[in-house]
C-alpha positions in Angstrom: -2.7 -3.3 -5.2 -0.6 -0.4 -3.9 2.3 0.8 -6.0 4.6 3.6 -4.7 7.1 4.9 -7.3 9.9 7.3 -6.5 7.7 8.9 -3.8 9.0 11.9 -1.9 7.1 13.5 1.0 8.2 16.4 3.2 6.3 16.9 6.5 8.1 19.0 9.1 11.3 17.3 10.1 10.2 14.0 8.3 11.5 13.3 4.8 10.4 10.3 2.9 12.8 10.2 0.0 12.1 8.5 -3.3 10.2 5.5 -1.8 9.7 2.4 -3.9 7.5 -0.5 -2.7 4.3 -2.4 -3.5 1.5 -4.2 -1.7 0.2 -7.1 -3.8 -3.5 -7.3 -4.5 -5.4 -9.1 -1.6 -2.4 -9.3 0.7 -2.0 -8.2 4.3 1.2 -6.1 4.5 2.6 -4.8 7.8 4.8 -1.7 8.0 7.1 -1.3 11.0 9.6 1.3 11.9 10.9 3.4 14.8 8.8 6.2 16.4 9.1 9.3 14.2 10.3 7.4 11.1 7.3 8.6 9.1 4.9 5.6 9.2 1.8 7.7 9.8 3.0 10.4 7.3 3.2 7.6 4.7 -0.3 6.3 5.4 -1.7 9.8 5.3 0.0 10.5 2.0 -1.4 7.3 0.5 -4.9 8.4 1.7 -4.5 11.8 0.1 -4.2 13.7 3.4 -0.7 15.0 2.7 0.8 16.6 -0.4 3.3 14.7 -2.5 6.6 16.5 -3.3 7.5 14.0 -6.1 6.8 10.6 -7.5 3.6 8.6 -8.0 1.0 6.6 -6.0 -0.9 4.0 -8.0 -3.9 2.0 -6.6 -5.1 -1.0 -8.5 -3.3 0.3 -11.7 -4.6 3.9 -11.5 -2.4 6.9 -10.8 -4.2 8.6 -7.8 -1.3 10.9 -6.8 -3.4 14.0 -7.3 -6.8 12.6 -6.4 -8.8 13.8 -3.5 -9.1 11.4 -0.5 -12.7 10.5 -1.2 -11.9 9.4 -4.7 -9.2 6.9 -3.8 -11.4 4.1 -2.4 -9.3 3.7 0.7 -10.7 2.8 4.1 -8.5 4.5 6.8 -8.4 3.8 10.5 -6.2 6.4 12.3 -4.4 5.8 15.5 -7.1 7.1 17.9 -10.0 5.9 15.7 -11.2 9.5 15.4 -14.8 8.7 16.2 -17.3 11.6 16.1 -18.7 12.2 19.6 -22.2 13.3 18.3 -22.8 10.1 16.2 -24.0 6.7 17.5 -22.4 3.5 16.5 -25.1 3.0 13.8 -24.4 6.5 12.4 -20.7 5.8 12.3 -21.2 2.6 10.2 -23.7 4.5 8.0 -21.4 7.5 7.6 -19.6 6.5 4.4 -22.6 5.0 2.6 -24.7 8.1 3.5 -22.1 10.4 2.0 -22.2 8.3 -1.2 -26.0 8.7 -1.3 -26.5 4.9 -0.9 -30.2 4.0 -0.8 -31.5 3.6 2.7 -32.3 -0.1 2.3 -28.8 -0.9 1.0 -27.2 1.2 3.8 -29.3 -0.5 6.5 -28.3 -3.9 5.1 -24.6 -2.9 5.1 -24.7 -1.7 8.7 -26.5 -4.9 9.8 -23.8 -7.0 8.1 -20.9 -5.1 9.5 -22.5 -5.0 13.0 -22.8 -8.8 12.9 -19.3 -9.3 11.6 -17.7 -7.0 14.2 -19.9 -7.9 17.2 -21.5 -4.5 17.4 -25.1 -5.4 17.2 -25.9 -4.6 20.9 -24.1 -1.3 20.6 -25.7 0.3 17.6 -27.6 2.9 19.6 -24.6 3.8 21.9 -22.4 6.9 21.8 -18.6 6.8 21.6 -18.1 8.0 25.1 -19.7 4.9 26.5 -17.6 2.4 24.6 -14.5 0.5 25.7 -11.2 0.8 23.8 -11.8 -2.4 21.9 -15.4 -1.4 21.0 -14.2 2.0 19.7 -11.6 0.3 17.5 -14.2 -2.1 16.1 -16.5 0.9 15.3 -13.6 2.7 13.6 -12.8 -0.4 11.6 -16.5 -0.9 10.6 -16.7 2.7 9.5 -13.7 2.2 7.2 -15.1 -1.1 5.8 -18.6 0.4 5.2 -17.5 1.9 1.9 -16.3 -1.5 0.6 -12.8 -0.1 0.1 -10.4 -1.5 -2.4 -7.5 -0.6 0.0 -7.5 -0.6 3.9 -4.9 1.5 5.8 -4.6 0.8 9.5 -2.4 3.0 11.7 -1.6 1.1 14.9 -5.3 0.0 15.3 -4.5 -2.3 18.2 -2.4 0.1 20.2 -3.1 0.6 24.0 -5.5 -2.3 24.3 -5.4 -4.9 27.1 -3.9 -8.3 26.2 -7.2 -10.1 25.8 -8.8 -7.4 23.6 -5.6 -7.1 21.6 -5.7 -10.8 20.8 -9.4 -10.8 20.0 -9.1 -7.9 17.6 -5.9 -9.3 16.0 -7.8 -12.5 15.2 -10.8 -10.4 14.0 -8.6 -8.4 11.6 -7.2 -11.6 10.1 -10.6 -13.1 9.7 -12.0 -10.0 8.0 -9.1 -9.7 5.6 -9.4 -13.3 4.6 -13.2 -12.9 4.0 -13.0 -9.7 2.1 -9.6 -10.0 0.5 -9.2 -6.3 0.9 -5.6 -5.2 0.2 -4.3 -4.0 3.6 -1.4 -1.9 4.9 -1.1 -2.1 8.7 1.3 0.0 10.8 2.4 -1.4 14.1 5.3 -1.5 16.6 4.4 -4.9 17.8 6.5 -7.7 16.2 4.2 -10.5 17.5 1.2 -8.7 16.0 3.1 -8.3 12.7 4.1 -12.0 12.6 0.5 -13.1 13.3 -1.0 -10.9 10.6 1.5 -10.2 7.8 1.7 -11.9 4.4 4.5 -9.3 3.8 6.6 -7.3 6.1 8.1 -3.8 5.2 10.5 -1.7 7.3 10.6 2.1 7.2 14.0 3.4 8.2 16.0 6.6 7.3 13.3 7.7 4.9 13.3 4.5 2.9 11.0 1.4 2.8 12.7 -2.0 2.5 11.5 -5.6 2.7 11.6 -7.0 6.2 12.4 -10.6 7.1 11.5 -12.9 10.0 14.4 -14.1 12.0 13.5 -17.7 11.2 10.8 -19.4 9.2 9.3 -20.8 12.4 8.6 -17.3 13.7 6.0 -16.7 10.9 2.9 -18.8 11.4 
């Protein structure tokens, strides 16, 4: 569960002012808002990548406001995936477990499971420069999931993909979240994507987060 209490963040011209919202345990929540409204800033703050001016961030009942990013148990997929050009697909999936000094046999098993889940088995020896956009996004997602995160934060993970790849990855995200029940906060501009994925919709506007609503019940499958 994500609980944000009276959170204030200042980042350049962006001000998130006394935010209050929560993401229930095991739910898929989508956050929407205009460009420049602070959606990425908010995700980075939850992950510990930006300082907090005031308020509190609680994850699964623990106050993590001052915790370092690696201590928060969050899997984060930034907008561009941020793959390392010198690591193979296998090494990306093994990156988090290796940092946590996971035994080699356990790490190999985790990589094998994720590669099968994400359809990356034929690509484990490939480098990022040889991957398609959809393949890169699946690798970034796998790297985030490899640490068995309690929370998953996704910053426009399906942006700039062709229609078929977008649809495939959208379905994959829904399948993975249902299987793992990881609490997920997903940023997007795409209302159809939001309707397909979201258990809960939030809107960020004028520095505030408020519950969103579908135009009619029929629009939410």
